[in-house]
Backbone as CSV, one residue per row, in Angstrom:
resi,resn,N_x,N_y,N_z,CA_x,CA_y,CA_z,C_x,C_y,C_z
1,UNK,-12.011,31.180,24.484,-13.338,30.549,24.536,-13.396,29.384,23.554
2,UNK,-13.766,28.210,24.029,-13.774,27.013,23.200,-14.859,27.109,22.137
3,UNK,-14.510,26.584,20.941,-15.475,26.571,19.849,-16.344,25.332,19.958
4,UNK,-17.635,25.515,19.904,-18.538,24.377,20.012,-18.503,23.548,18.739
5,UNK,-18.472,22.216,18.917,-18.477,21.322,17.762,-19.828,21.403,17.063
6,UNK,-19.795,21.462,15.742,-21.020,21.543,14.975,-21.721,20.184,14.939
7,UNK,-23.014,20.216,15.160,-23.813,18.991,15.112,-24.445,18.884,13.734
8,UNK,-24.326,17.721,13.135,-24.882,17.513,11.795,-26.398,17.743,11.829
9,UNK,-26.916,18.594,10.943,-28.360,18.880,10.947,-29.202,17.734,10.404
10,UNK,-28.555,16.776,9.745,-29.307,15.677,9.124,-29.490,14.485,10.063
11,UNK,-28.480,14.241,10.913,-28.575,13.072,11.793,-28.536,13.453,13.272
12,UNK,-28.321,14.747,13.567,-28.270,15.186,14.951,-27.072,14.672,15.708
13,UNK,-26.026,14.273,14.954,-24.812,13.781,15.598,-24.815,12.295,15.883
14,UNK,-25.861,11.573,15.486,-25.928,10.131,15.759,-25.150,9.313,14.736
15,UNK,-24.929,9.892,13.548,-24.269,9.146,12.484,-25.232,8.335,11.637
16,UNK,-26.516,8.375,11.965,-27.537,7.623,11.228,-28.645,8.553,10.758
17,UNK,-29.128,8.324,9.565,-30.258,9.075,9.032,-31.459,8.138,8.914
18,UNK,-32.577,8.558,9.471,-33.802,7.750,9.432,-34.595,8.114,8.170
19,UNK,-35.052,7.102,7.474,-35.861,7.359,6.288,-37.043,6.395,6.280
20,UNK,-38.062,6.769,5.578,-39.260,5.933,5.486,-39.559,5.613,4.039
21,UNK,-39.804,4.334,3.776,-40.156,3.868,2.432,-41.369,2.961,2.551
22,UNK,-42.444,3.346,1.922,-43.658,2.525,1.956,-44.196,2.310,3.346
23,UNK,-44.068,3.319,4.193,-44.581,3.212,5.549,-43.652,2.496,6.504
24,UNK,-42.496,2.032,6.011,-41.529,1.340,6.874,-40.334,2.251,7.140
25,UNK,-39.907,2.270,8.391,-38.760,3.094,8.770,-37.471,2.296,8.656
26,UNK,-36.424,2.994,8.245,-35.115,2.360,8.160,-34.035,3.368,8.492
27,UNK,-32.814,2.909,8.624,-31.695,3.792,8.955,-30.538,3.518,8.010
28,UNK,-29.813,4.579,7.670,-28.612,4.440,6.856,-27.556,5.397,7.386
29,UNK,-26.296,5.062,7.116,-25.208,5.895,7.589,-25.288,7.289,6.962
30,UNK,-25.118,8.295,7.782,-25.116,9.670,7.315,-23.766,9.977,6.651
31,UNK,-23.787,10.887,5.704,-22.551,11.271,5.024,-21.512,11.820,5.997
32,UNK,-21.963,12.460,7.068,-21.021,13.039,8.029,-20.197,11.944,8.704
33,UNK,-20.811,10.785,8.909,-20.086,9.665,9.529,-18.961,9.205,8.614
34,UNK,-19.259,9.134,7.313,-18.253,8.687,6.354,-17.075,9.656,6.317
35,UNK,-17.384,10.957,6.361,-16.326,11.962,6.339,-15.459,11.856,7.591
36,UNK,-16.087,11.734,8.754,-15.340,11.652,10.005,-14.540,10.353,10.088
37,UNK,-15.116,9.263,9.590,-14.389,7.989,9.604,-13.146,8.075,8.722
38,UNK,-13.286,8.670,7.545,-12.139,8.811,6.649,-11.036,9.625,7.316
39,UNK,-11.425,10.683,8.036,-10.436,11.512,8.730,-9.723,10.714,9.817
40,UNK,-10.477,9.890,10.547,-9.869,9.059,11.597,-8.926,8.024,10.994
41,UNK,-9.304,7.465,9.863,-8.464,6.469,9.214,-7.140,7.084,8.765
42,UNK,-7.192,8.295,8.235,-5.977,8.980,7.797,-5.054,9.228,8.985
43,UNK,-5.613,9.631,10.114,-4.808,9.920,11.308,-4.066,8.698,11.814
44,UNK,-4.637,7.520,11.640,-4.029,6.300,12.183,-3.347,5.450,11.108
45,UNK,-3.136,6.016,9.922,-2.635,5.226,8.795,-1.128,5.021,8.799
46,UNK,-0.393,5.756,9.637,1.056,5.581,9.782,1.832,5.993,8.524
47,UNK,1.289,6.895,7.724,1.980,7.342,6.506,3.155,8.242,6.887
48,UNK,4.357,8.014,6.333,5.517,8.855,6.653,5.276,10.309,6.264
49,UNK,5.941,11.218,6.955,5.748,12.655,6.729,5.994,13.050,5.278
50,UNK,6.959,12.410,4.625,7.277,12.749,3.238,6.126,12.482,2.280
51,UNK,5.188,11.640,2.702,4.125,11.223,1.783,2.718,11.561,2.281
52,UNK,2.604,12.364,3.323,1.276,12.641,3.868,0.385,13.381,2.874
53,UNK,0.978,14.085,1.917,0.179,14.813,0.934,0.154,14.126,-0.433
54,UNK,0.747,12.936,-0.522,0.779,12.225,-1.804,-0.630,11.830,-2.228
55,UNK,-0.972,12.132,-3.475,-2.298,11.814,-3.985,-2.218,11.653,-5.497
56,UNK,-3.321,11.223,-6.104,-3.363,11.151,-7.559,-3.268,12.553,-8.165
57,UNK,-3.852,13.519,-7.469,-3.916,14.877,-8.001,-2.538,15.525,-8.146
58,UNK,-1.590,15.168,-7.275,-0.279,15.823,-7.370,0.834,14.872,-7.833
59,UNK,0.459,13.760,-8.449,1.462,12.862,-9.029,1.846,13.391,-10.408
60,UNK,3.117,13.637,-10.621,3.574,14.222,-11.881,3.821,13.142,-12.933
61,UNK,3.138,13.287,-14.057,3.345,12.339,-15.170,4.089,13.019,-16.318
62,UNK,4.492,14.276,-16.120,5.233,15.000,-17.156,6.703,14.620,-17.081
63,UNK,7.291,14.281,-18.228,8.693,13.871,-18.273,9.304,14.347,-19.582
64,UNK,10.573,14.756,-19.545,11.231,15.229,-20.767,11.445,14.102,-21.767
65,UNK,11.475,12.857,-21.275,11.599,11.679,-22.140,10.205,11.117,-22.381
66,UNK,9.723,11.155,-23.612,8.348,10.759,-23.916,8.088,9.281,-23.649
67,UNK,9.091,8.445,-23.807,8.920,7.018,-23.515,8.691,6.804,-22.022
68,UNK,9.465,7.514,-21.225,9.287,7.414,-19.778,7.964,8.037,-19.356
69,UNK,7.554,9.111,-20.004,6.277,9.734,-19.697,5.130,8.767,-19.961
70,UNK,5.239,7.999,-21.048,4.210,7.002,-21.359,4.119,5.948,-20.264
71,UNK,5.284,5.527,-19.740,5.294,4.546,-18.652,4.655,5.125,-17.398
72,UNK,4.921,6.388,-17.111,4.316,7.043,-15.948,2.800,7.131,-16.104
73,UNK,2.348,7.479,-17.301,0.909,7.573,-17.551,0.251,6.207,-17.379
74,UNK,0.872,5.170,-17.919,0.310,3.815,-17.804,0.246,3.369,-16.349
75,UNK,1.294,3.669,-15.579,1.323,3.285,-14.162,0.248,4.037,-13.388
76,UNK,0.117,5.324,-13.675,-0.908,6.142,-13.025,-2.300,5.586,-13.315
77,UNK,-2.580,5.296,-14.571,-3.901,4.802,-14.963,-4.219,3.476,-14.274
78,UNK,-3.224,2.570,-14.205,-3.445,1.268,-13.582,-3.747,1.415,-12.094
79,UNK,-2.998,2.290,-11.409,-3.216,2.506,-9.980,-4.564,3.180,-9.736
80,UNK,-4.876,4.181,-10.541,-6.139,4.915,-10.387,-7.328,3.986,-10.638
81,UNK,-7.232,3.157,-11.665,-8.313,2.219,-11.983,-8.539,1.235,-10.843
82,UNK,-7.435,0.752,-10.260,-7.547,-0.167,-9.124,-8.291,0.486,-7.973
83,UNK,-7.890,1.723,-7.644,-8.488,2.426,-6.506,-9.962,2.717,-6.741
84,UNK,-10.315,3.105,-7.959,-11.701,3.452,-8.251,-12.600,2.215,-8.228
85,UNK,-12.085,1.079,-8.672,-12.903,-0.132,-8.762,-12.918,-0.950,-7.477
86,UNK,-11.986,-0.680,-6.580,-11.914,-1.424,-5.320,-13.228,-1.252,-4.531
87,UNK,-13.777,-2.306,-3.920,-13.241,-3.668,-3.796,-13.783,-4.651,-4.839
88,UNK,-14.314,-4.154,-5.952,-14.902,-5.044,-6.944,-13.882,-5.941,-7.643
89,UNK,-12.580,-5.581,-7.568,-11.551,-6.412,-8.206,-11.363,-7.670,-7.375
90,UNK,-12.154,-8.674,-7.633,-12.160,-9.867,-6.779,-11.073,-10.869,-7.137
91,UNK,-10.598,-10.869,-8.386,-9.611,-11.878,-8.786,-8.277,-11.663,-8.089
92,UNK,-7.775,-10.416,-8.132,-6.515,-10.081,-7.461,-6.750,-8.812,-6.645
93,UNK,-6.919,-8.958,-5.340,-7.289,-7.807,-4.503,-6.138,-6.882,-4.138
94,UNK,-4.900,-7.205,-4.552,-3.756,-6.385,-4.156,-3.009,-5.812,-5.341
95,UNK,-1.957,-5.023,-5.035,-1.119,-4.392,-6.054,0.349,-4.554,-5.674
96,UNK,1.202,-4.728,-6.677,2.648,-4.742,-6.461,3.282,-3.784,-7.467
97,UNK,3.882,-2.704,-6.938,4.598,-1.740,-7.772,6.059,-2.172,-7.857
98,UNK,6.574,-2.330,-9.065,7.951,-2.781,-9.260,8.694,-1.755,-10.103
99,UNK,9.865,-1.325,-9.641,10.638,-0.368,-10.421,11.774,0.214,-9.611
100,UNK,12.613,1.024,-10.246,13.795,1.569,-9.565,13.445,2.652,-8.549
101,UNK,14.436,3.003,-7.749,14.279,4.083,-6.774,13.917,5.386,-7.476
102,UNK,12.930,6.103,-6.919,12.571,7.401,-7.454,11.600,7.385,-8.614
103,UNK,11.065,6.219,-8.953,10.132,6.141,-10.083,8.741,6.667,-9.725
104,UNK,8.431,6.709,-8.410,7.120,7.178,-7.969,6.237,6.077,-7.413
105,UNK,6.828,4.937,-7.097,6.058,3.785,-6.610,5.347,4.091,-5.293
106,UNK,6.087,4.646,-4.333,5.496,4.911,-3.023,4.413,5.981,-3.112
107,UNK,4.652,6.996,-3.928,3.646,8.044,-4.108,2.335,7.434,-4.611
108,UNK,2.401,6.588,-5.616,1.189,5.977,-6.158,0.549,5.019,-5.154
109,UNK,1.374,4.290,-4.413,0.824,3.369,-3.409,0.043,4.142,-2.347
110,UNK,0.579,5.286,-1.902,-0.117,6.102,-0.908,-1.356,6.752,-1.531
111,UNK,-1.280,7.124,-2.804,-2.443,7.697,-3.479,-3.598,6.693,-3.519
112,UNK,-3.268,5.437,-3.806,-4.288,4.371,-3.776,-4.836,4.235,-2.364
113,UNK,-3.922,4.190,-1.411,-4.295,4.060,-0.002,-5.241,5.182,0.422
114,UNK,-4.924,6.411,0.020,-5.746,7.572,0.374,-7.158,7.426,-0.196
115,UNK,-7.260,6.968,-1.436,-8.577,6.801,-2.061,-9.384,5.715,-1.354
116,UNK,-8.719,4.647,-0.935,-9.428,3.568,-0.251,-9.919,4.035,1.121
117,UNK,-9.135,4.865,1.798,-9.577,5.398,3.084,-10.774,6.328,2.905
118,UNK,-10.795,7.077,1.796,-11.961,7.916,1.508,-13.216,7.062,1.338
119,UNK,-13.016,5.829,0.880,-14.144,4.913,0.730,-14.495,4.209,2.037
120,UNK,-13.674,4.442,3.082,-13.967,3.869,4.392,-13.200,2.624,4.744
121,UNK,-12.177,2.267,3.947,-11.393,1.064,4.229,-10.170,1.409,5.074
122,UNK,-10.003,0.695,6.170,-8.841,0.900,7.032,-7.582,0.499,6.270
123,UNK,-6.637,1.409,6.179,-5.392,1.152,5.457,-4.219,1.586,6.331
124,UNK,-3.205,0.733,6.409,-2.062,1.023,7.280,-0.769,0.885,6.490
125,UNK,0.119,1.865,6.646,1.401,1.906,5.938,2.521,1.422,6.856
126,UNK,3.344,0.516,6.345,4.554,0.106,7.051,5.706,0.049,6.059
127,UNK,6.850,0.629,6.441,8.072,0.345,5.724,8.469,-1.081,6.066
128,UNK,8.888,-1.845,5.084,9.234,-3.256,5.296,10.303,-3.407,6.379
129,UNK,11.358,-2.617,6.265,12.439,-2.696,7.247,11.956,-2.264,8.627
130,UNK,11.155,-1.195,8.661,10.610,-0.694,9.924,9.789,-1.774,10.636
131,UNK,8.941,-2.459,9.878,8.072,-3.474,10.475,8.886,-4.625,11.056
132,UNK,9.886,-5.088,10.311,10.696,-6.202,10.796,11.541,-5.796,12.002
133,UNK,12.044,-4.566,11.992,12.824,-4.090,13.135,11.955,-4.016,14.390
134,UNK,10.714,-3.555,14.222,9.798,-3.474,15.361,9.522,-4.866,15.913
135,UNK,9.285,-5.803,15.019,8.981,-7.161,15.470,10.195,-7.784,16.158
136,UNK,11.375,-7.541,15.606,12.598,-8.081,16.195,12.812,-7.521,17.595
137,UNK,12.554,-6.206,17.745,12.725,-5.560,19.046,11.673,-5.997,20.045
138,UNK,10.566,-6.523,19.549,9.455,-6.875,20.433,9.782,-8.037,21.360
139,UNK,10.886,-8.733,21.069,11.277,-9.829,21.951,11.920,-9.321,23.238
140,UNK,12.199,-8.010,23.290,12.699,-7.399,24.513,11.517,-7.239,25.475
141,UNK,11.544,-7.891,26.631,10.412,-7.832,27.569,10.061,-6.415,28.020
142,UNK,11.025,-5.499,27.928,10.789,-4.141,28.423,9.699,-3.417,27.646
143,UNK,9.626,-3.648,26.337,8.598,-2.939,25.560,8.091,-3.789,24.391
144,UNK,8.170,-5.080,24.550,7.800,-5.979,23.463,6.345,-5.966,23.068
145,UNK,5.449,-5.886,24.038,4.018,-6.026,23.738,3.537,-4.969,22.750
146,UNK,3.942,-3.722,22.950,3.492,-2.647,22.068,3.969,-2.855,20.642
147,UNK,5.204,-3.346,20.483,5.738,-3.550,19.150,5.096,-4.758,18.472
148,UNK,4.765,-5.771,19.248,4.070,-6.932,18.663,2.697,-6.528,18.153
149,UNK,2.102,-5.519,18.770,0.809,-5.027,18.298,0.919,-4.474,16.883
150,UNK,2.074,-3.918,16.525,2.275,-3.406,15.174,2.166,-4.539,14.161
151,UNK,2.807,-5.656,14.490,2.751,-6.801,13.576,1.331,-7.354,13.494
152,UNK,0.641,-7.393,14.627,-0.741,-7.867,14.633,-1.611,-6.960,13.776
153,UNK,-1.338,-5.672,13.847,-2.096,-4.734,13.021,-1.810,-4.958,11.540
154,UNK,-0.549,-5.242,11.210,-0.193,-5.530,9.819,-0.905,-6.789,9.323
155,UNK,-1.100,-7.743,10.207,-1.807,-8.968,9.847,-3.296,-8.731,9.619
156,UNK,-3.899,-7.877,10.437,-5.360,-7.827,10.507,-6.010,-6.618,9.847
157,UNK,-5.256,-5.558,9.543,-5.881,-4.380,8.949,-6.510,-4.724,7.599
158,UNK,-7.482,-3.927,7.190,-8.192,-4.228,5.946,-7.269,-4.161,4.737
159,UNK,-6.433,-3.125,4.667,-5.488,-2.972,3.550,-4.112,-2.655,4.125
160,UNK,-3.120,-3.459,3.763,-1.749,-3.243,4.225,-0.917,-2.685,3.082
161,UNK,-0.274,-1.545,3.328,0.676,-0.988,2.367,2.071,-1.276,2.894
162,UNK,2.843,-2.034,2.139,4.161,-2.489,2.565,5.199,-1.913,1.611
163,UNK,5.965,-0.951,2.090,6.885,-0.205,1.230,8.291,-0.787,1.256
164,UNK,8.917,-0.817,0.074,10.302,-1.268,-0.078,10.464,-2.732,0.320
165,UNK,9.580,-3.547,-0.178,9.582,-4.980,0.115,10.914,-5.622,-0.271
166,UNK,11.481,-6.387,0.647,12.736,-7.081,0.390,13.967,-6.329,0.838
167,UNK,13.802,-5.112,1.377,14.948,-4.294,1.782,15.374,-4.632,3.203
168,UNK,15.807,-5.855,3.401,16.244,-6.290,4.729,17.156,-7.498,4.552
169,UNK,18.150,-7.591,5.427,19.086,-8.712,5.360,18.331,-10.041,5.507
170,UNK,18.620,-10.980,4.641,17.889,-12.246,4.614,18.398,-13.193,5.699
171,UNK,17.492,-13.653,6.533,17.759,-14.702,7.507,16.574,-15.650,7.497
172,UNK,16.730,-16.801,8.119,15.598,-17.739,8.199,14.426,-17.097,8.930
173,UNK,14.742,-16.296,9.958,13.667,-15.637,10.722,12.888,-14.673,9.832
174,UNK,13.610,-13.891,9.012,12.959,-12.951,8.104,12.074,-13.693,7.118
175,UNK,12.592,-14.750,6.518,11.813,-15.513,5.538,10.551,-16.099,6.172
176,UNK,10.689,-16.660,7.370,9.527,-17.239,8.058,8.498,-16.171,8.396
177,UNK,8.978,-15.006,8.872,8.069,-13.936,9.278,7.298,-13.378,8.087
178,UNK,8.007,-13.098,6.995,7.357,-12.536,5.807,6.394,-13.543,5.189
179,UNK,6.806,-14.809,5.147,5.929,-15.847,4.599,4.649,-15.941,5.406
180,UNK,4.764,-15.873,6.724,3.581,-15.934,7.586,2.656,-14.752,7.323
181,UNK,3.228,-13.541,7.271,2.436,-12.331,7.053,1.694,-12.396,5.718
182,UNK,2.412,-12.703,4.652,1.809,-12.724,3.314,0.801,-13.857,3.187
183,UNK,1.128,-15.030,3.737,0.239,-16.182,3.625,-1.082,-15.949,4.348
184,UNK,-1.006,-15.415,5.572,-2.232,-15.145,6.333,-3.115,-14.161,5.584
185,UNK,-2.526,-13.084,5.095,-3.321,-12.082,4.400,-3.892,-12.636,3.094
186,UNK,-3.117,-13.456,2.413,-3.604,-14.061,1.174,-4.758,-15.012,1.450
187,UNK,-4.620,-15.861,2.457,-5.676,-16.822,2.792,-6.969,-16.127,3.205
188,UNK,-6.832,-14.976,3.881,-7.999,-14.222,4.336,-8.467,-13.196,3.300
189,UNK,-7.781,-13.149,2.147,-8.076,-12.188,1.071,-8.080,-10.747,1.598
190,UNK,-7.098,-10.450,2.435,-6.888,-9.087,2.897,-5.827,-8.463,2.005
191,UNK,-6.160,-7.412,1.287,-5.261,-6.877,0.262,-3.920,-6.389,0.797
192,UNK,-2.884,-6.608,-0.016,-1.560,-6.047,0.210,-1.236,-5.153,-0.975
193,UNK,-0.801,-3.928,-0.681,-0.277,-3.034,-1.708,1.193,-2.849,-1.376
194,UNK,2.072,-3.359,-2.235,3.501,-3.374,-1.914,4.304,-2.666,-2.999
195,UNK,5.472,-2.158,-2.602,6.421,-1.588,-3.557,7.750,-2.310,-3.386
196,UNK,8.500,-2.434,-4.468,9.816,-3.055,-4.377,10.722,-2.555,-5.492
197,UNK,12.020,-2.468,-5.176,13.029,-2.136,-6.184,13.586,-3.392,-6.846
198,UNK,13.156,-4.552,-6.376,13.725,-5.808,-6.826,13.038,-6.331,-8.081
199,UNK,13.717,-7.214,-8.778,13.127,-7.890,-9.931,12.161,-8.935,-9.406
200,UNK,10.950,-9.000,-9.965,9.915,-9.835,-9.360,9.993,-11.313,-9.735
201,UNK,11.193,-11.816,-10.086,11.326,-13.199,-10.506,11.519,-14.168,-9.366
202,UNK,11.506,-15.474,-9.730,11.728,-16.529,-8.752,13.196,-16.558,-8.346
203,UNK,13.442,-17.120,-7.171,14.809,-17.165,-6.649,15.710,-18.084,-7.446
204,UNK,15.136,-19.041,-8.191,15.960,-20.017,-8.890,16.193,-19.649,-10.360
205,UNK,15.777,-18.456,-10.782,15.951,-18.062,-12.176,17.398,-17.689,-12.465
206,UNK,17.860,-18.011,-13.667,19.158,-17.538,-14.112,18.993,-16.115,-14.612
207,UNK,19.803,-15.216,-14.109,19.628,-13.804,-14.429,20.623,-13.377,-15.499
208,UNK,20.107,-13.045,-16.646,20.932,-12.564,-17.740,20.388,-11.243,-18.258
209,UNK,21.289,-10.296,-18.483,20.885,-9.025,-19.052,20.687,-9.152,-20.543
210,UNK,20.301,-8.048,-21.196,20.020,-8.063,-22.628,21.267,-8.405,-23.430
211,UNK,22.448,-8.060,-22.904,23.684,-8.355,-23.611,24.288,-9.699,-23.242
212,UNK,23.562,-10.497,-22.453,24.048,-11.811,-22.049,24.804,-11.798,-20.742
213,UNK,25.052,-10.606,-20.189,25.796,-10.510,-18.932,24.882,-10.884,-17.763
214,UNK,25.496,-11.264,-16.653,24.722,-11.617,-15.471,24.139,-10.367,-14.824
215,UNK,22.844,-10.416,-14.515,22.173,-9.315,-13.837,22.439,-9.460,-12.343
216,UNK,23.076,-8.465,-11.749,23.486,-8.573,-10.343,22.396,-8.116,-9.366
217,UNK,21.274,-7.627,-9.877,20.210,-7.194,-8.977,19.567,-8.407,-8.300
218,UNK,19.150,-8.211,-7.045,18.480,-9.285,-6.330,17.107,-9.547,-6.930
219,UNK,16.692,-10.794,-6.876,15.332,-11.168,-7.248,14.465,-11.155,-5.998
220,UNK,13.197,-10.842,-6.175,12.286,-10.749,-5.036,12.238,-12.066,-4.266
221,UNK,12.230,-13.179,-4.990,12.170,-14.487,-4.343,13.366,-14.768,-3.452
222,UNK,14.508,-14.171,-3.776,15.704,-14.343,-2.949,15.598,-13.596,-1.628
223,UNK,14.898,-12.466,-1.638,14.881,-11.594,-0.476,13.707,-11.819,0.470
224,UNK,12.612,-12.384,-0.049,11.461,-12.625,0.836,11.074,-14.102,0.870
225,UNK,11.752,-14.922,0.082,11.416,-16.345,0.038,10.449,-16.643,-1.101
226,UNK,10.617,-17.805,-1.705,9.804,-18.142,-2.870,8.329,-18.341,-2.523
227,UNK,8.051,-18.863,-1.343,6.644,-19.071,-0.964,5.914,-17.741,-0.849
228,UNK,6.548,-16.763,-0.198,5.924,-15.445,-0.054,5.794,-14.764,-1.414
229,UNK,6.823,-14.883,-2.255,6.765,-14.283,-3.593,5.628,-14.875,-4.413
230,UNK,5.482,-16.188,-4.342,4.425,-16.867,-5.090,3.041,-16.411,-4.631
231,UNK,2.881,-16.263,-3.330,1.599,-15.790,-2.782,1.288,-14.381,-3.267
232,UNK,2.317,-13.515,-3.288,2.117,-12.150,-3.768,1.669,-12.145,-5.222
233,UNK,2.297,-12.967,-6.042,1.922,-13.041,-7.446,0.478,-13.511,-7.600
234,UNK,0.059,-14.368,-6.672,-1.301,-14.898,-6.696,-2.334,-13.812,-6.371
235,UNK,-1.994,-12.917,-5.452,-2.984,-11.966,-4.956,-2.832,-10.545,-5.497
236,UNK,-1.722,-10.250,-6.191,-1.468,-8.872,-6.609,-1.357,-8.710,-8.124
237,UNK,-1.992,-7.673,-8.643,-1.713,-7.222,-9.999,-0.403,-6.445,-9.954
238,UNK,0.405,-6.561,-10.998,1.728,-5.928,-10.997,1.712,-4.673,-11.857
239,UNK,2.217,-3.579,-11.299,2.412,-2.343,-12.051,3.918,-2.152,-12.195
240,UNK,4.417,-2.349,-13.412,5.859,-2.283,-13.657,6.241,-0.867,-14.067
241,UNK,7.209,-0.297,-13.350,7.663,1.067,-13.609,9.149,1.073,-13.978
242,UNK,9.553,0.038,-14.712,10.948,-0.084,-15.123,11.324,1.034,-16.098
243,UNK,12.590,1.420,-16.067,13.086,2.386,-17.034,12.693,3.819,-16.774
244,UNK,12.142,4.109,-15.593,11.770,5.482,-15.244,12.865,6.067,-14.356
245,UNK,13.382,7.219,-14.729,14.490,7.816,-13.990,14.032,8.369,-12.642
246,UNK,14.978,8.514,-11.751,14.726,9.028,-10.405,14.187,10.450,-10.505
247,UNK,13.012,10.696,-9.923,12.405,12.031,-10.023,13.272,13.095,-9.377
248,UNK,14.125,12.693,-8.428,14.996,13.664,-7.753,16.078,14.186,-8.696
249,UNK,16.336,13.441,-9.781,17.400,13.818,-10.700,16.867,14.334,-12.032
250,UNK,15.535,14.454,-12.145,14.987,14.946,-13.410,15.231,16.445,-13.534
251,UNK,15.338,16.932,-14.778,15.602,18.363,-14.993,14.559,19.233,-14.326
252,UNK,14.972,20.325,-13.706,14.065,21.237,-13.033,13.094,21.841,-14.050
253,UNK,11.802,21.867,-13.645,10.787,22.481,-14.498,10.330,21.612,-15.638
254,UNK,10.766,20.339,-15.658,10.335,19.458,-16.741,9.452,18.371,-16.181
């Protein structure tokens, strides 16, 4: 026997609550609408299975190395503050998490995303490589239209979460595509929340380590193009998570 859907006692299922002030009637969104909208946004957010439960509440800031623990706490606070104040942060509406693999960048990015969806903002997650592969495949007439819709969604959604930025072989097509995506979103002030393992410097910088040796890590400007990198710097606050060890390799129970 099917269970009947419960009708909200405050709005009767319309999603609007009628109120009167000074003899004048008005309408406002019912809380039930906000709850249902948030649930719908989560369902269509494209978050990978590994991160569907990622939140601020279950992000671990405990570390056996106190210096690294301090960095985790600072990163957590910066991400949490951004999410709580959004969309009031008008100067830089986006975030860029920078740090090594396993530092917790994607977890925090999804935690921010989850909080914004609770506030009613449409947020969509794309792996950088996944998005470019979909767009590349979209030139196949057999199933191109559906895949091009993914790119259109990345362009137009309220908040775009772009994971592992720069993790794709560099070609002129890649540089043009990424520059277009970032530029359009920047011009329209549509926030980007991105993560990257790369150093966030310009492509023309000389890379020297602390001991004077050449740093062999790629720079962000080399992998996505200097124009796109510059736009990201313009629109995103940076949360640096350098020097944090891979959580998969941390001592058990610490």
